[in-house]
N, C-alpha and C positions, 0 to 999 in steps of 0.2 A: 506492499497499500502506501508506503513513502518512497519508495519509487514511480510509483504513478502521479505523487502528489509532485512530484518536483518537474515530471511530464505536461501533468495541467503547468503551471508557474515557468515555466518553459513558453509550454503554446500563448500564457494567456500572456506573456510580453508578448512575442513574436504580432497577440493581434492586435494588441499599445501602439508596434515597427507598422502594421501593417495601414494603423490607422491616418500614420499620419509620412506615409509616405510610396509614395506611387510606386507601385506594384503593380503585375498584370493580375487578372480573374483568377489567370492561373492556381497561383500563389495561396491567393486570399480564400480563394475551395480549399487546397491545399489543410490547409493552415486551421481551417472548418474543419476537415473533415476529421482530420486524428486530433481538433481539442477536443471531437465533438464522441468519438472514440474512448478518450479519457475517461472525459466522465460520466460514463456510461457505464465504463468498466466503475469509480467509482459508486457510483445508484447502487450498483448491485452487488457488491458486500457491503452494501451499511442496514 
C-alpha cells in the first residue's frame, strides 16, 4: 500500500504539471489512466 501511495503522489504531481504546462492529449490521457488505476487499487484495499 505504501508503494501505491507513492505512485499516487507522483501522479498527482504529474497532474499539477500537466495543468500548467503545454502537454499533448496523449500525455494527459496517460497520466489520467495511471492515476485511475492507482486510485482503484487503493479503493479496493479499503
